[in-house]
C-alpha positions, 0 to 999 in steps of 0.5 A: 071710262070703260068698265073695269072688272076684277074676279076672284074665287073665294073658298067661302059660302056665297051667303056669307060673302053677300052678308059681308059685302052688304055691310058697308062698314066692312068695305074700308077693310079691303078698299082702304089702300085707295079710298080713305077718310071713310064716313057713314051716311047713316047709322044703319050700315047694312042692306039697301040704303046703307052708304059711305063717303070717302076720299079717293087717293087718285093722283092729280085729283083736286076733287077727290071726294066720293060716295056710294049707297047700296041700291040692291042686295040679293043672294047673287048681287050687291050693287053700289051707286054713287057720285064723285068728282067736282060738284059730285057730277060724275056717276059711279056704279060698282057691282059685286056679282057672286056665283057658285063655283066647283069645289065649294068656291064662290066666284066673285066679280067686281065691276066698276064703271064711272060716267063723266059729264065733262071732258075735263073729268074724263081726262082725269080718269085713269082706267089703269089706276082703277083696274089695279086698285079694284084687282087689289081690293078683290084680292084683299077681300079674298084674304080677309074672308079666307084667312082673316088677314090683311084687314084694314080699318072698319068705319064706325059711327062717331063715338063708338 
């Protein structure tokens, strides 16, 4: 699938946005409209190595589980790498790129790409669906950080 990008400008400092994105327990708050049933892959939710597993609400998908792990967290970038689909054979990568913008704003760009190994997997990929969902996730991130509204659930460790 060709990469999908979504860009928003958030009126918060870049460091604050990176700290929020570096905690995978926050991700369901703005991605729960298309990713559900979140589970942590380790107890520590922050920084490099933190990961989650979830179910995608992708239409007509029989193999809808996926996961990702944070592989890079820097002041300007947060990178998620994961797998999805049948037997977890499809590689995925999400990159949050942050840069300073005029007027005390931060430009946040999310780029999602998926690599299908089988022709049957690429037939199921819907670029338009991913584009709509990532754009909405970026807008929800903006409203959460600027106005503290439109928050979804936060993933926790069982028993907390």
